[in-house]
C-alpha positions as CSV (number, residue, x, y, z in Angstrom):
1,M,-8.4,2.1,20.1
2,K,-12.0,0.9,20.1
3,R,-13.2,-1.2,17.2
4,S,-15.5,1.6,16.0
5,E,-12.5,4.0,16.0
6,I,-10.4,1.7,13.9
7,S,-13.3,1.1,11.5
8,D,-13.7,4.9,11.1
9,F,-9.9,5.2,10.7
10,F,-10.1,2.8,7.7
11,R,-13.1,4.6,6.1
12,K,-11.0,7.8,6.1
13,R,-7.9,6.0,4.9
14,D,-9.8,4.4,2.0
15,T,-11.0,7.9,1.0
16,A,-7.5,9.2,1.2
17,W,-6.2,6.3,-1.0
18,Q,-8.9,7.0,-3.6
19,G,-8.1,10.7,-3.6
20,H,-4.3,10.0,-3.8
21,D,-3.9,12.1,-0.7
22,A,-0.4,11.3,0.5
23,D,-0.6,13.9,3.3
24,A,-3.7,12.3,4.8
25,L,-2.3,8.8,4.5
26,A,1.0,9.8,6.2
27,I,-0.6,11.6,9.1
28,G,-2.3,8.3,10.0
29,H,1.1,6.8,10.8
30,A,3.0,7.5,14.1
31,E,5.9,9.9,13.9
32,D,8.3,7.0,14.3
33,G,6.0,4.5,12.5
34,E,7.3,1.7,10.3
35,I,6.2,0.0,7.1
36,E,7.6,-3.2,5.8
37,S,6.9,-4.0,2.2
38,P,8.4,-6.1,-0.7
39,L,8.8,-2.9,-2.8
40,W,10.2,-0.4,-0.3
41,G,11.8,-2.7,2.2
42,K,11.6,-1.2,5.7
43,I,10.6,2.4,5.9
44,K,10.9,4.2,9.2
45,G,9.4,7.6,10.1
46,R,6.4,9.6,8.9
47,S,8.3,11.7,6.4
48,A,9.8,8.6,4.7
49,I,6.4,7.0,4.7
50,H,4.9,10.1,3.2
51,K,7.6,10.0,0.4
52,S,6.7,6.4,-0.4
53,Y,3.0,7.4,-0.9
54,V,4.0,10.3,-3.1
55,E,6.3,8.1,-5.2
56,W,3.6,5.4,-5.6
57,Y,1.2,7.9,-7.0
58,K,3.8,9.2,-9.4
59,I,4.5,5.7,-10.7
60,F,0.8,4.7,-10.9
61,P,-1.1,8.0,-11.2
62,D,-4.4,6.1,-11.9
63,A,-3.9,3.7,-8.9
64,E,-7.2,2.3,-7.6
65,Y,-7.5,0.8,-4.2
66,I,-10.5,-1.3,-3.1
67,T,-10.8,-2.8,0.4
68,E,-12.3,-6.2,0.1
69,C,-12.2,-7.2,3.7
70,L,-11.2,-5.6,7.0
71,L,-10.6,-7.6,10.2
72,I,-10.2,-5.9,13.5
73,D,-8.8,-7.4,16.7
74,R,-8.1,-5.1,19.6
75,D,-5.2,-2.7,18.5
76,R,-4.6,-4.7,15.3
77,A,-6.2,-4.8,11.9
78,A,-5.8,-6.9,8.8
79,Q,-6.9,-5.3,5.5
80,F,-7.3,-7.2,2.2
81,I,-7.1,-5.0,-0.8
82,K,-7.4,-5.1,-4.6
83,M,-5.0,-2.7,-6.3
84,T,-4.8,-1.6,-9.9
85,G,-2.7,1.0,-11.8
86,T,-0.9,1.8,-15.0
87,Q,2.9,2.3,-14.8
88,Q,3.7,5.8,-16.0
89,R,7.1,6.4,-14.4
90,D,10.3,4.5,-13.6
91,F,9.6,1.5,-11.3
92,C,12.5,-0.4,-9.8
93,G,14.7,0.8,-12.7
94,L,12.2,-0.2,-15.3
95,A,11.3,2.7,-17.7
96,P,7.5,3.4,-18.0
97,T,5.7,0.6,-19.8
98,G,2.2,2.0,-19.9
99,K,1.1,-1.5,-18.7
100,R,-1.7,-1.9,-16.2
101,V,-1.1,-4.1,-13.2
102,Q,-3.7,-5.7,-10.9
103,F,-2.9,-7.5,-7.7
104,R,-4.1,-8.2,-4.3
105,L,-2.3,-7.3,-1.1
106,S,-2.8,-7.9,2.6
107,C,-1.7,-5.5,5.3
108,L,-1.3,-6.1,9.0
109,F,-1.5,-2.9,11.1
110,Y,-0.5,-2.4,14.7
111,F,-1.9,0.8,16.3
112,T,-0.5,2.9,19.2
113,G,-2.1,6.1,20.3
114,G,-4.6,6.2,17.5
115,K,-1.9,6.0,14.8
116,I,-0.3,3.1,12.8
117,A,2.8,2.1,14.6
118,N,3.7,-0.7,12.2
119,E,2.3,-1.9,8.9
120,I,3.4,-5.1,7.2
121,R,2.4,-5.4,3.5
122,I,2.3,-8.7,1.8
123,Y,1.8,-9.0,-2.0
124,D,3.2,-10.9,-5.0
125,F,5.9,-8.6,-6.1
126,T,7.1,-11.1,-8.7
127,G,3.6,-11.2,-10.2
128,I,3.7,-7.4,-10.6
129,L,7.1,-7.6,-12.4
130,L,5.6,-10.3,-14.7
131,Q,2.6,-8.1,-15.6
132,L,5.0,-5.2,-16.4
133,G,7.1,-7.5,-18.6
134,V,10.2,-7.3,-16.6
135,L,10.2,-11.1,-16.0
136,K,9.0,-13.8,-18.3
137,A,7.4,-17.0,-17.1
138,K,7.5,-20.4,-18.8
139,P,4.3,-22.3,-19.1
140,A,3.9,-24.8,-16.3
141,F,2.7,-27.5,-18.7
């Protein structure tokens, strides 16, 4: 893909995230695409990827997603995102808390044939659990 095509792809993807459009997000992945994430582990296949988006929006129905930076290099892109949302459904066995989380994540994308072949998500999962009250942290000092 050309740089301009990848840039346009992410403009559309950002709109889909803001609109909580799981269908539009999933169609951007290759049929046999993969996602690796701290929450979901390894997801393979567009239908499983679609399900993960649907589930995320059920858990955090007010999820907000802001791209802070996008770096493009040939058929790869790195996206830096600020995410917020309020937990309204079960999350990793935790009943809804009504607590709002805010975190940053980084994603590395590999494209093939105009679709995401592989996406690697990196974020502080422990920090999310702390914000939801699942874990308690002792003060460092």
